[in-house]
N, CA, C and O atoms as a Tripos MOL2 file, in Angstrom:
@<TRIPOS>MOLECULE
protein
  300   299    75     0     0
PROTEIN
NO_CHARGES

@<TRIPOS>ATOM
      1 N          10.2500   16.1000   -9.9390 N.3       1 MET1
      2 CA          9.9930   14.4910  -10.1830 C.3       1 MET1
      3 C           9.0150   14.5130  -11.3680 C.2       1 MET1
      4 O           8.2180   15.4120  -11.6370 O.2       1 MET1
      5 N           9.2390   13.2510  -12.0900 N.am      2 PRO2
      6 CA          8.6100   13.2050  -13.3540 C.3       2 PRO2
      7 C           7.0840   13.2500  -13.3110 C.2       2 PRO2
      8 O           6.5610   12.9240  -12.2450 O.2       2 PRO2
      9 N           6.4200   13.5550  -14.1760 N.am      3 GLU3
     10 CA          4.8160   13.4020  -14.2550 C.3       3 GLU3
     11 C           4.6830   11.9570  -14.5110 C.2       3 GLU3
     12 O           5.4750   11.4840  -15.3250 O.2       3 GLU3
     13 N           3.5860   10.9580  -13.8120 N.am      4 PRO4
     14 CA          3.2510    9.7930  -14.1080 C.3       4 PRO4
     15 C           2.4690    9.7520  -15.4610 C.2       4 PRO4
     16 O           1.6750   10.5880  -15.8930 O.2       4 PRO4
     17 N           2.9090    8.5070  -16.0610 N.am      5 LYS5
     18 CA          2.5380    8.3630  -17.2560 C.3       5 LYS5
     19 C           0.7320    8.1150  -17.4270 C.2       5 LYS5
     20 O           0.1580    8.2420  -18.5090 O.2       5 LYS5
     21 N           0.0800    7.7690  -16.2130 N.am      6 LYS6
     22 CA         -1.0590    7.8450  -16.1290 C.3       6 LYS6
     23 C          -1.5090    7.8990  -14.5760 C.2       6 LYS6
     24 O          -0.7720    7.6330  -13.6270 O.2       6 LYS6
     25 N          -2.8460    8.2900  -14.5030 N.am      7 ARG7
     26 CA         -3.3650    8.4270  -12.9460 C.3       7 ARG7
     27 C          -4.7470    7.7750  -12.9700 C.2       7 ARG7
     28 O          -5.4130    7.7960  -14.0050 O.2       7 ARG7
     29 N          -5.1550    7.2430  -11.9410 N.am      8 ASP8
     30 CA         -6.7110    6.8990  -11.7940 C.3       8 ASP8
     31 C          -7.6080    7.8220  -10.9790 C.2       8 ASP8
     32 O          -7.5800    7.8490   -9.7490 O.2       8 ASP8
     33 N          -8.4790    8.6470  -11.7980 N.am      9 PRO9
     34 CA         -9.0410    9.9260  -11.3170 C.3       9 PRO9
     35 C         -10.2690    9.1580  -10.3210 C.2       9 PRO9
     36 O         -10.9710    9.8840   -9.6180 O.2       9 PRO9
     37 N         -10.4490    7.8540  -10.3130 N.am     10 GLN10
     38 CA        -11.2230    7.2880   -9.3840 C.3      10 GLN10
     39 C         -10.8960    6.6570   -8.3700 C.2      10 GLN10
     40 O         -11.7210    5.9610   -7.7790 O.2      10 GLN10
     41 N          -9.5120    6.7850   -7.9290 N.am     11 ALA11
     42 CA         -8.8540    6.4070   -6.7190 C.3      11 ALA11
     43 C          -9.1140    7.0670   -5.4790 C.2      11 ALA11
     44 O          -8.9640    8.2870   -5.4260 O.2      11 ALA11
     45 N          -9.4500    6.4830   -4.5670 N.am     12 PRO12
     46 CA         -9.5980    7.2560   -3.2040 C.3      12 PRO12
     47 C          -8.2930    7.8090   -2.7440 C.2      12 PRO12
     48 O          -7.2030    7.6280   -3.2860 O.2      12 PRO12
     49 N          -8.5580    8.5400   -1.6220 N.am     13 ALA13
     50 CA         -7.1950    9.1090   -0.9720 C.3      13 ALA13
     51 C          -6.5250    7.9590   -0.0040 C.2      13 ALA13
     52 O          -5.3390    8.0790    0.3040 O.2      13 ALA13
     53 N          -7.2550    6.9060    0.4450 N.am     14 ASN14
     54 CA         -6.7700    6.0750    1.1600 C.3      14 ASN14
     55 C          -7.3350    4.7470    0.9070 C.2      14 ASN14
     56 O          -8.3610    4.6120    0.2390 O.2      14 ASN14
     57 N          -6.6040    3.6160    1.4960 N.am     15 LEU15
     58 CA         -7.3120    2.3140    1.4170 C.3      15 LEU15
     59 C          -6.7200    1.6040    2.7630 C.2      15 LEU15
     60 O          -5.6490    1.7410    3.3540 O.2      15 LEU15
     61 N          -7.8530    0.7990    2.9960 N.am     16 ILE16
     62 CA         -7.5980    0.0850    4.3900 C.3      16 ILE16
     63 C          -7.0490   -1.5160    3.9370 C.2      16 ILE16
     64 O          -7.6660   -2.2160    3.1340 O.2      16 ILE16
     65 N          -5.8280   -1.9130    4.5910 N.am     17 VAL17
     66 CA         -5.3070   -2.9170    3.8050 C.3      17 VAL17
     67 C          -5.7680   -3.9850    5.2530 C.2      17 VAL17
     68 O          -5.2790   -3.8070    6.3690 O.2      17 VAL17
     69 N          -6.6280   -4.9080    4.9840 N.am     18 GLU18
     70 CA         -6.6230   -5.8280    6.3530 C.3      18 GLU18
     71 C          -5.7110   -6.9940    6.2860 C.2      18 GLU18
     72 O          -5.7240   -7.6500    5.2440 O.2      18 GLU18
     73 N          -4.9260   -7.3430    7.2430 N.am     19 ILE19
     74 CA         -4.1770   -8.9250    7.2960 C.3      19 ILE19
     75 C          -4.7440   -9.8570    7.9320 C.2      19 ILE19
     76 O          -5.1330   -9.7490    9.0950 O.2      19 ILE19
     77 N          -4.8580  -10.9730    7.1570 N.am     20 LYS20
     78 CA         -5.5720  -11.9340    7.6760 C.3      20 LYS20
     79 C          -4.7940  -13.3980    7.5710 C.2      20 LYS20
     80 O          -4.0200  -13.4230    6.6140 O.2      20 LYS20
     81 N          -4.8280  -14.4510    8.2400 N.am     21 ASP21
     82 CA         -4.1450  -15.5410    8.1500 C.3      21 ASP21
     83 C          -5.1040  -16.4010    7.3800 C.2      21 ASP21
     84 O          -6.2470  -16.0420    7.0980 O.2      21 ASP21
     85 N          -4.5160  -17.6900    7.0200 N.am     22 SER22
     86 CA         -5.0890  -18.2960    6.1840 C.3      22 SER22
     87 C          -6.5510  -19.2000    6.7260 C.2      22 SER22
     88 O          -7.2320  -20.0170    6.1060 O.2      22 SER22
     89 N          -6.6840  -18.6800    8.0970 N.am     23 ASN23
     90 CA         -7.7850  -19.3010    8.7490 C.3      23 ASN23
     91 C          -8.8660  -18.2130    8.6680 C.2      23 ASN23
     92 O         -10.0030  -18.4250    9.0890 O.2      23 ASN23
     93 N          -8.5330  -17.1670    8.1770 N.am     24 GLY24
     94 CA         -9.3680  -15.8130    8.3510 C.3      24 GLY24
     95 C          -9.2350  -15.1570    9.5790 C.2      24 GLY24
     96 O         -10.1170  -14.3300    9.8130 O.2      24 GLY24
     97 N          -8.3240  -15.3140   10.4660 N.am     25 ARG25
     98 CA         -8.2890  -14.5220   11.5560 C.3      25 ARG25
     99 C          -7.5350  -13.3140   11.3590 C.2      25 ARG25
    100 O          -6.3900  -13.3290   10.9060 O.2      25 ARG25
    101 N          -8.2420  -12.1060   11.7400 N.am     26 VAL26
    102 CA         -7.5260  -10.6130   11.4170 C.3      26 VAL26
    103 C          -6.4580  -10.4330   12.2670 C.2      26 VAL26
    104 O          -6.6290  -10.7020   13.4570 O.2      26 VAL26
    105 N          -5.1970   -9.9580   11.8180 N.am     27 TRP27
    106 CA         -4.0500   -9.8520   12.6780 C.3      27 TRP27
    107 C          -3.8100   -8.2580   12.7610 C.2      27 TRP27
    108 O          -3.0830   -7.7060   13.5860 O.2      27 TRP27
    109 N          -4.5220   -7.6580   11.8010 N.am     28 GLY28
    110 CA         -4.6400   -6.2600   12.1820 C.3      28 GLY28
    111 C          -4.9490   -5.1450   10.6380 C.2      28 GLY28
    112 O          -4.9800   -5.6780    9.5290 O.2      28 GLY28
    113 N          -5.0840   -4.1340   10.7390 N.am     29 ALA29
    114 CA         -5.3820   -3.4280    9.4640 C.3      29 ALA29
    115 C          -4.6130   -2.1740    9.5430 C.2      29 ALA29
    116 O          -4.3410   -1.7110   10.6510 O.2      29 ALA29
    117 N          -4.1890   -1.5070    8.3180 N.am     30 ILE30
    118 CA         -3.2670   -0.5250    8.0560 C.3      30 ILE30
    119 C          -3.9610    0.2880    7.0190 C.2      30 ILE30
    120 O          -4.7280   -0.2040    6.1920 O.2      30 ILE30
    121 N          -3.6070    1.7780    7.1110 N.am     31 THR31
    122 CA         -4.3480    2.6250    6.1740 C.3      31 THR31
    123 C          -3.0860    2.8890    5.0580 C.2      31 THR31
    124 O          -2.0050    3.3880    5.3690 O.2      31 THR31
    125 N          -3.3550    2.5730    4.0910 N.am     32 ALA32
    126 CA         -2.5360    2.8930    2.9340 C.3      32 ALA32
    127 C          -3.0810    4.3460    2.2210 C.2      32 ALA32
    128 O          -4.2440    4.5500    1.8700 O.2      32 ALA32
    129 N          -1.9790    5.2710    2.1010 N.am     33 THR33
    130 CA         -2.4410    6.5820    1.5780 C.3      33 THR33
    131 C          -1.6760    6.8530    0.2650 C.2      33 THR33
    132 O          -0.5810    6.3800   -0.0420 O.2      33 THR33
    133 N          -2.5420    7.8050   -0.5500 N.am     34 ALA34
    134 CA         -2.2240    7.8820   -1.8590 C.3      34 ALA34
    135 C          -0.8570    8.6170   -1.8910 C.2      34 ALA34
    136 O          -0.6180    9.5330   -1.1050 O.2      34 ALA34
    137 N           0.0960    8.1590   -2.8880 N.am     35 LYS35
    138 CA          1.3990    8.7250   -2.8700 C.3      35 LYS35
    139 C           2.0170    8.5940   -4.4070 C.2      35 LYS35
    140 O           1.6770    7.7490   -5.2350 O.2      35 LYS35
    141 N           2.9470    9.5730   -4.5710 N.am     36 GLN36
    142 CA          3.7780    9.6460   -5.9220 C.3      36 GLN36
    143 C           5.0980    9.1900   -5.5330 C.2      36 GLN36
    144 O           5.7800    9.8460   -4.7470 O.2      36 GLN36
    145 N           5.4460    8.2310   -5.9820 N.am     37 PHE37
    146 CA          6.6730    7.6350   -5.5940 C.3      37 PHE37
    147 C           7.8810    8.3000   -6.2800 C.2      37 PHE37
    148 O           7.6330    8.9390   -7.3030 O.2      37 PHE37
    149 N           9.2090    8.2320   -5.8350 N.am     38 SER38
    150 CA         10.2150    8.8640   -6.4910 C.3      38 SER38
    151 C          10.5540    8.4930   -7.9070 C.2      38 SER38
    152 O          11.2140    9.2490   -8.6200 O.2      38 SER38
    153 N          10.0420    7.1730   -8.3690 N.am     39 SER39
    154 CA         10.2670    6.8340   -9.6550 C.3      39 SER39
    155 C           9.1730    7.5200  -10.6120 C.2      39 SER39
    156 O           9.3270    7.4330  -11.8300 O.2      39 SER39
    157 N           8.2030    8.1190  -10.1390 N.am     40 GLY40
    158 CA          7.1680    8.8710  -10.9130 C.3      40 GLY40
    159 C           5.9450    8.0980  -10.8690 C.2      40 GLY40
    160 O           4.9080    8.6640  -11.2160 O.2      40 GLY40
    161 N           5.9040    6.7050  -10.4360 N.am     41 SER41
    162 CA          4.8070    6.1730  -10.3980 C.3      41 SER41
    163 C           3.9060    6.7420   -9.3640 C.2      41 SER41
    164 O           4.3800    7.4870   -8.5060 O.2      41 SER41
    165 N           2.4930    6.4140   -9.3820 N.am     42 VAL42
    166 CA          1.5260    6.8380   -8.4250 C.3      42 VAL42
    167 C           0.8810    5.3660   -7.9410 C.2      42 VAL42
    168 O           0.9190    4.2880   -8.5350 O.2      42 VAL42
    169 N           0.3610    5.6590   -6.8300 N.am     43 GLY43
    170 CA         -0.2930    4.4520   -5.8960 C.3      43 GLY43
    171 C          -0.5390    4.8890   -4.5400 C.2      43 GLY43
    172 O          -1.0780    5.9550   -4.2420 O.2      43 GLY43
    173 N          -0.0580    3.8910   -3.6200 N.am     44 PHE44
    174 CA         -0.7190    3.8330   -2.2240 C.3      44 PHE44
    175 C           0.7710    3.3450   -1.4670 C.2      44 PHE44
    176 O           1.6280    2.6720   -2.0410 O.2      44 PHE44
    177 N           0.8500    3.7690   -0.2720 N.am     45 TYR45
    178 CA          1.9550    3.6360    0.6350 C.3      45 TYR45
    179 C           1.5940    3.1510    1.8640 C.2      45 TYR45
    180 O           0.7720    3.9420    2.3270 O.2      45 TYR45
    181 N           1.8090    2.1740    2.6890 N.am     46 ALA46
    182 CA          1.3890    1.9030    3.8700 C.3      46 ALA46
    183 C           2.5880    1.0850    4.7900 C.2      46 ALA46
    184 O           3.2800    0.1610    4.3630 O.2      46 ALA46
    185 N           2.6410    1.6430    6.0920 N.am     47 ASN47
    186 CA          3.4570    0.6890    6.8890 C.3      47 ASN47
    187 C           2.9650    0.7210    8.3280 C.2      47 ASN47
    188 O           2.2410    1.6600    8.6580 O.2      47 ASN47
    189 N           3.2540   -0.1160    9.1230 N.am     48 GLY48
    190 CA          2.8550   -0.4180   10.4730 C.3      48 GLY48
    191 C           2.8680   -1.6360   10.9540 C.2      48 GLY48
    192 O           3.4650   -2.4810   10.2870 O.2      48 GLY48
    193 N           2.3210   -1.9810   12.0300 N.am     49 LYS49
    194 CA          2.3990   -3.1770   12.8270 C.3      49 LYS49
    195 C           0.9940   -3.9330   13.0180 C.2      49 LYS49
    196 O          -0.0720   -3.3500   13.2170 O.2      49 LYS49
    197 N           1.1800   -5.4720   12.9170 N.am     50 VAL50
    198 CA          0.1060   -6.1950   13.1870 C.3      50 VAL50
    199 C           0.8020   -7.2070   14.4760 C.2      50 VAL50
    200 O           1.9920   -7.3350   14.7680 O.2      50 VAL50
    201 N          -0.2990   -7.7910   15.0460 N.am     51 GLU51
    202 CA          0.0160   -8.6650   15.7780 C.3      51 GLU51
    203 C          -0.6850  -10.2590   15.7990 C.2      51 GLU51
    204 O          -1.8900  -10.4430   15.6230 O.2      51 GLU51
    205 N           0.0450  -11.0640   15.9810 N.am     52 ASN52
    206 CA         -0.4320  -12.6460   15.9680 C.3      52 ASN52
    207 C          -1.6410  -12.8680   16.8520 C.2      52 ASN52
    208 O          -1.2680  -12.7030   18.0140 O.2      52 ASN52
    209 N          -2.6780  -13.1110   16.8130 N.am     53 PRO53
    210 CA         -3.8520  -13.1050   17.9690 C.3      53 PRO53
    211 C          -3.4620  -14.2660   18.6230 C.2      53 PRO53
    212 O          -4.1090  -14.4290   19.6570 O.2      53 PRO53
    213 N          -2.5740  -15.2040   18.3810 N.am     54 ASP54
    214 CA         -2.4610  -16.2640   19.3940 C.3      54 ASP54
    215 C          -1.2700  -15.9530   20.1970 C.2      54 ASP54
    216 O          -1.4180  -15.7860   21.4080 O.2      54 ASP54
    217 N           0.0020  -15.8480   19.6120 N.am     55 SER55
    218 CA          1.1030  -15.6350   20.3100 C.3      55 SER55
    219 C           1.2700  -14.2340   20.9340 C.2      55 SER55
    220 O           1.9860  -14.1140   21.9290 O.2      55 SER55
    221 N           0.5610  -13.0320   20.3280 N.am     56 HIS56
    222 CA          0.6660  -11.8510   20.6090 C.3      56 HIS56
    223 C           2.1750  -11.1750   20.2390 C.2      56 HIS56
    224 O           2.5280  -10.0950   20.7120 O.2      56 HIS56
    225 N           2.8140  -11.7920   19.5340 N.am     57 GLU57
    226 CA          3.9350  -11.3100   18.6770 C.3      57 GLU57
    227 C           3.7320  -10.5190   17.9140 C.2      57 GLU57
    228 O           2.7280  -10.7760   17.2510 O.2      57 GLU57
    229 N           4.3940   -9.2960   17.5650 N.am     58 ARG58
    230 CA          4.1040   -8.3140   16.6580 C.3      58 ARG58
    231 C           4.9470   -8.3550   15.5380 C.2      58 ARG58
    232 O           6.0020   -8.9810   15.6380 O.2      58 ARG58
    233 N           4.6410   -7.7630   14.4330 N.am     59 TYR59
    234 CA          5.2700   -7.9370   13.0310 C.3      59 TYR59
    235 C           5.0800   -6.7150   12.5080 C.2      59 TYR59
    236 O           3.9670   -6.1910   12.5230 O.2      59 TYR59
    237 N           6.2060   -6.0950   11.9590 N.am     60 GLN60
    238 CA          6.1170   -4.9190   10.9440 C.3      60 GLN60
    239 C           5.9580   -5.2830    9.6820 C.2      60 GLN60
    240 O           6.2840   -6.3810    9.2320 O.2      60 GLN60
    241 N           5.3760   -4.2440    8.9710 N.am     61 LEU61
    242 CA          5.0730   -4.5040    7.4580 C.3      61 LEU61
    243 C           5.1320   -3.1450    6.9400 C.2      61 LEU61
    244 O           4.9900   -2.1120    7.5940 O.2      61 LEU61
    245 N           5.4100   -3.2850    5.4070 N.am     62 GLY62
    246 CA          5.2960   -2.0870    4.4310 C.3      62 GLY62
    247 C           4.8100   -2.7140    3.2120 C.2      62 GLY62
    248 O           5.0770   -3.8660    2.8690 O.2      62 GLY62
    249 N           4.0060   -1.8060    2.5160 N.am     63 ALA63
    250 CA          3.3930   -2.0860    1.2740 C.3      63 ALA63
    251 C           3.3550   -0.9200    0.3530 C.2      63 ALA63
    252 O           3.1880    0.2450    0.7110 O.2      63 ALA63
    253 N           3.5270   -1.3410   -0.8730 N.am     64 ASN64
    254 CA          3.7130   -0.3050   -1.9930 C.3      64 ASN64
    255 C           2.4900   -0.9490   -2.8980 C.2      64 ASN64
    256 O           2.4720   -2.1580   -3.1320 O.2      64 ASN64
    257 N           1.4990   -0.0810   -3.3760 N.am     65 ILE65
    258 CA          0.5990   -0.6090   -4.0250 C.3      65 ILE65
    259 C           0.5300    0.3240   -5.2620 C.2      65 ILE65
    260 O          -0.0070    1.4190   -5.0950 O.2      65 ILE65
    261 N           0.9710    0.0360   -6.3710 N.am     66 ILE66
    262 CA          1.3470    0.8670   -7.3530 C.3      66 ILE66
    263 C           0.5070    0.6480   -8.7330 C.2      66 ILE66
    264 O           0.4370   -0.4370   -9.3110 O.2      66 ILE66
    265 N          -0.0590    1.7330   -9.1260 N.am     67 LEU67
    266 CA         -0.8790    1.8390  -10.5440 C.3      67 LEU67
    267 C          -0.0870    1.0860  -11.4810 C.2      67 LEU67
    268 O           1.0730    1.4710  -11.6280 O.2      67 LEU67
    269 N          -0.4870    0.0670  -12.1600 N.am     68 ILE68
    270 CA          0.0910   -0.5330  -13.2340 C.3      68 ILE68
    271 C           0.2620    0.7260  -14.5020 C.2      68 ILE68
    272 O          -0.6580    1.5140  -14.7240 O.2      68 ILE68
    273 N           1.3150    0.7550  -15.1150 N.am     69 GLY69
    274 CA          1.6100    1.6700  -16.1010 C.3      69 GLY69
    275 C           1.6380    3.1010  -15.9750 C.2      69 GLY69
    276 O           1.5390    3.8650  -16.9350 O.2      69 GLY69
    277 N           1.7810    3.4690  -14.7210 N.am     70 SER70
    278 CA          1.9220    4.8110  -14.4370 C.3      70 SER70
    279 C           3.3380    5.3760  -14.1520 C.2      70 SER70
    280 O           3.5730    6.5250  -13.7760 O.2      70 SER70
    281 N           4.2020    4.4460  -14.3760 N.am     71 LYS71
    282 CA          5.7450    4.8530  -14.3700 C.3      71 LYS71
    283 C           6.0720    5.6760  -15.6050 C.2      71 LYS71
    284 O           5.7260    5.2510  -16.7070 O.2      71 LYS71
    285 N           6.7440    6.8720  -15.4800 N.am     72 PRO72
    286 CA          6.8780    7.6940  -16.7970 C.3      72 PRO72
    287 C           7.8950    6.9370  -17.7900 C.2      72 PRO72
    288 O           8.5900    5.9620  -17.5040 O.2      72 PRO72
    289 N           7.8380    7.4700  -18.7650 N.am     73 ALA73
    290 CA          9.1060    6.5630  -19.6470 C.3      73 ALA73
    291 C          10.3530    7.2270  -19.3000 C.2      73 ALA73
    292 O          10.4090    8.3570  -18.8140 O.2      73 ALA73
    293 N          11.3860    6.4620  -19.5760 N.am     74 ALA74
    294 CA         12.7340    6.8770  -19.2430 C.3      74 ALA74
    295 C          12.9940    8.0660  -20.2800 C.2      74 ALA74
    296 O          12.5700    8.1660  -21.4310 O.2      74 ALA74
    297 N          13.7580    8.8880  -19.5990 N.am     75 GLU75
    298 CA         14.2100   10.1740  -20.3410 C.3      75 GLU75
    299 C          15.5660    9.8160  -21.2420 C.2      75 GLU75
    300 O          16.1050   10.6910  -21.9210 O.2      75 GLU75
@<TRIPOS>BOND
     1     1     2 1
     2     2     3 1
     3     3     4 2
     4     3     5 am
     5     5     6 1
     6     6     7 1
     7     7     8 2
     8     7     9 am
     9     9    10 1
    10    10    11 1
    11    11    12 2
    12    11    13 am
    13    13    14 1
    14    14    15 1
    15    15    16 2
    16    15    17 am
    17    17    18 1
    18    18    19 1
    19    19    20 2
    20    19    21 am
    21    21    22 1
    22    22    23 1
    23    23    24 2
    24    23    25 am
    25    25    26 1
    26    26    27 1
    27    27    28 2
    28    27    29 am
    29    29    30 1
    30    30    31 1
    31    31    32 2
    32    31    33 am
    33    33    34 1
    34    34    35 1
    35    35    36 2
    36    35    37 am
    37    37    38 1
    38    38    39 1
    39    39    40 2
    40    39    41 am
    41    41    42 1
    42    42    43 1
    43    43    44 2
    44    43    45 am
    45    45    46 1
    46    46    47 1
    47    47    48 2
    48    47    49 am
    49    49    50 1
    50    50    51 1
    51    51    52 2
    52    51    53 am
    53    53    54 1
    54    54    55 1
    55    55    56 2
    56    55    57 am
    57    57    58 1
    58    58    59 1
    59    59    60 2
    60    59    61 am
    61    61    62 1
    62    62    63 1
    63    63    64 2
    64    63    65 am
    65    65    66 1
    66    66    67 1
    67    67    68 2
    68    67    69 am
    69    69    70 1
    70    70    71 1
    71    71    72 2
    72    71    73 am
    73    73    74 1
    74    74    75 1
    75    75    76 2
    76    75    77 am
    77    77    78 1
    78    78    79 1
    79    79    80 2
    80    79    81 am
    81    81    82 1
    82    82    83 1
    83    83    84 2
    84    83    85 am
    85    85    86 1
    86    86    87 1
    87    87    88 2
    88    87    89 am
    89    89    90 1
    90    90    91 1
    91    91    92 2
    92    91    93 am
    93    93    94 1
    94    94    95 1
    95    95    96 2
    96    95    97 am
    97    97    98 1
    98    98    99 1
    99    99   100 2
   100    99   101 am
   101   101   102 1
   102   102   103 1
   103   103   104 2
   104   103   105 am
   105   105   106 1
   106   106   107 1
   107   107   108 2
   108   107   109 am
   109   109   110 1
   110   110   111 1
   111   111   112 2
   112   111   113 am
   113   113   114 1
   114   114   115 1
   115   115   116 2
   116   115   117 am
   117   117   118 1
   118   118   119 1
   119   119   120 2
   120   119   121 am
   121   121   122 1
   122   122   123 1
   123   123   124 2
   124   123   125 am
   125   125   126 1
   126   126   127 1
   127   127   128 2
   128   127   129 am
   129   129   130 1
   130   130   131 1
   131   131   132 2
   132   131   133 am
   133   133   134 1
   134   134   135 1
   135   135   136 2
   136   135   137 am
   137   137   138 1
   138   138   139 1
   139   139   140 2
   140   139   141 am
   141   141   142 1
   142   142   143 1
   143   143   144 2
   144   143   145 am
   145   145   146 1
   146   146   147 1
   147   147   148 2
   148   147   149 am
   149   149   150 1
   150   150   151 1
   151   151   152 2
   152   151   153 am
   153   153   154 1
   154   154   155 1
   155   155   156 2
   156   155   157 am
   157   157   158 1
   158   158   159 1
   159   159   160 2
   160   159   161 am
   161   161   162 1
   162   162   163 1
   163   163   164 2
   164   163   165 am
   165   165   166 1
   166   166   167 1
   167   167   168 2
   168   167   169 am
   169   169   170 1
   170   170   171 1
   171   171   172 2
   172   171   173 am
   173   173   174 1
   174   174   175 1
   175   175   176 2
   176   175   177 am
   177   177   178 1
   178   178   179 1
   179   179   180 2
   180   179   181 am
   181   181   182 1
   182   182   183 1
   183   183   184 2
   184   183   185 am
   185   185   186 1
   186   186   187 1
   187   187   188 2
   188   187   189 am
   189   189   190 1
   190   190   191 1
   191   191   192 2
   192   191   193 am
   193   193   194 1
   194   194   195 1
   195   195   196 2
   196   195   197 am
   197   197   198 1
   198   198   199 1
   199   199   200 2
   200   199   201 am
   201   201   202 1
   202   202   203 1
   203   203   204 2
   204   203   205 am
   205   205   206 1
   206   206   207 1
   207   207   208 2
   208   207   209 am
   209   209   210 1
   210   210   211 1
   211   211   212 2
   212   211   213 am
   213   213   214 1
   214   214   215 1
   215   215   216 2
   216   215   217 am
   217   217   218 1
   218   218   219 1
   219   219   220 2
   220   219   221 am
   221   221   222 1
   222   222   223 1
   223   223   224 2
   224   223   225 am
   225   225   226 1
   226   226   227 1
   227   227   228 2
   228   227   229 am
   229   229   230 1
   230   230   231 1
   231   231   232 2
   232   231   233 am
   233   233   234 1
   234   234   235 1
   235   235   236 2
   236   235   237 am
   237   237   238 1
   238   238   239 1
   239   239   240 2
   240   239   241 am
   241   241   242 1
   242   242   243 1
   243   243   244 2
   244   243   245 am
   245   245   246 1
   246   246   247 1
   247   247   248 2
   248   247   249 am
   249   249   250 1
   250   250   251 1
   251   251   252 2
   252   251   253 am
   253   253   254 1
   254   254   255 1
   255   255   256 2
   256   255   257 am
   257   257   258 1
   258   258   259 1
   259   259   260 2
   260   259   261 am
   261   261   262 1
   262   262   263 1
   263   263   264 2
   264   263   265 am
   265   265   266 1
   266   266   267 1
   267   267   268 2
   268   267   269 am
   269   269   270 1
   270   270   271 1
   271   271   272 2
   272   271   273 am
   273   273   274 1
   274   274   275 1
   275   275   276 2
   276   275   277 am
   277   277   278 1
   278   278   279 1
   279   279   280 2
   280   279   281 am
   281   281   282 1
   282   282   283 1
   283   283   284 2
   284   283   285 am
   285   285   286 1
   286   286   287 1
   287   287   288 2
   288   287   289 am
   289   289   290 1
   290   290   291 1
   291   291   292 2
   292   291   293 am
   293   293   294 1
   294   294   295 1
   295   295   296 2
   296   295   297 am
   297   297   298 1
   298   298   299 1
   299   299   300 2
@<TRIPOS>SUBSTRUCTURE
     1 MET1         2 RESIDUE 1 A MET
     2 PRO2         6 RESIDUE 1 A PRO
     3 GLU3        10 RESIDUE 1 A GLU
     4 PRO4        14 RESIDUE 1 A PRO
     5 LYS5        18 RESIDUE 1 A LYS
     6 LYS6        22 RESIDUE 1 A LYS
     7 ARG7        26 RESIDUE 1 A ARG
     8 ASP8        30 RESIDUE 1 A ASP
     9 PRO9        34 RESIDUE 1 A PRO
    10 GLN10       38 RESIDUE 1 A GLN
    11 ALA11       42 RESIDUE 1 A ALA
    12 PRO12       46 RESIDUE 1 A PRO
    13 ALA13       50 RESIDUE 1 A ALA
    14 ASN14       54 RESIDUE 1 A ASN
    15 LEU15       58 RESIDUE 1 A LEU
    16 ILE16       62 RESIDUE 1 A ILE
    17 VAL17       66 RESIDUE 1 A VAL
    18 GLU18       70 RESIDUE 1 A GLU
    19 ILE19       74 RESIDUE 1 A ILE
    20 LYS20       78 RESIDUE 1 A LYS
    21 ASP21       82 RESIDUE 1 A ASP
    22 SER22       86 RESIDUE 1 A SER
    23 ASN23       90 RESIDUE 1 A ASN
    24 GLY24       94 RESIDUE 1 A GLY
    25 ARG25       98 RESIDUE 1 A ARG
    26 VAL26      102 RESIDUE 1 A VAL
    27 TRP27      106 RESIDUE 1 A TRP
    28 GLY28      110 RESIDUE 1 A GLY
    29 ALA29      114 RESIDUE 1 A ALA
    30 ILE30      118 RESIDUE 1 A ILE
    31 THR31      122 RESIDUE 1 A THR
    32 ALA32      126 RESIDUE 1 A ALA
    33 THR33      130 RESIDUE 1 A THR
    34 ALA34      134 RESIDUE 1 A ALA
    35 LYS35      138 RESIDUE 1 A LYS
    36 GLN36      142 RESIDUE 1 A GLN
    37 PHE37      146 RESIDUE 1 A PHE
    38 SER38      150 RESIDUE 1 A SER
    39 SER39      154 RESIDUE 1 A SER
    40 GLY40      158 RESIDUE 1 A GLY
    41 SER41      162 RESIDUE 1 A SER
    42 VAL42      166 RESIDUE 1 A VAL
    43 GLY43      170 RESIDUE 1 A GLY
    44 PHE44      174 RESIDUE 1 A PHE
    45 TYR45      178 RESIDUE 1 A TYR
    46 ALA46      182 RESIDUE 1 A ALA
    47 ASN47      186 RESIDUE 1 A ASN
    48 GLY48      190 RESIDUE 1 A GLY
    49 LYS49      194 RESIDUE 1 A LYS
    50 VAL50      198 RESIDUE 1 A VAL
    51 GLU51      202 RESIDUE 1 A GLU
    52 ASN52      206 RESIDUE 1 A ASN
    53 PRO53      210 RESIDUE 1 A PRO
    54 ASP54      214 RESIDUE 1 A ASP
    55 SER55      218 RESIDUE 1 A SER
    56 HIS56      222 RESIDUE 1 A HIS
    57 GLU57      226 RESIDUE 1 A GLU
    58 ARG58      230 RESIDUE 1 A ARG
    59 TYR59      234 RESIDUE 1 A TYR
    60 GLN60      238 RESIDUE 1 A GLN
    61 LEU61      242 RESIDUE 1 A LEU
    62 GLY62      246 RESIDUE 1 A GLY
    63 ALA63      250 RESIDUE 1 A ALA
    64 ASN64      254 RESIDUE 1 A ASN
    65 ILE65      258 RESIDUE 1 A ILE
    66 ILE66      262 RESIDUE 1 A ILE
    67 LEU67      266 RESIDUE 1 A LEU
    68 ILE68      270 RESIDUE 1 A ILE
    69 GLY69      274 RESIDUE 1 A GLY
    70 SER70      278 RESIDUE 1 A SER
    71 LYS71      282 RESIDUE 1 A LYS
    72 PRO72      286 RESIDUE 1 A PRO
    73 ALA73      290 RESIDUE 1 A ALA
    74 ALA74      294 RESIDUE 1 A ALA
    75 GLU75      298 RESIDUE 1 A GLU
């Protein structure tokens, strides 16, 4: 795997991602963990499920949070 172009030494190992609707009601929270992606970029990855507090329907979500400029140059 290629080495990232840059890293953030101040980045934590995990982030908590809170999902809210436009009224501020929390649908859930997931933990995003530090990851080096197959492209060589670094950042965080999360997946999980949240629930609509009104209907109780569940939603699945996934998120990539990528450090801008961390993708290695093409070889």
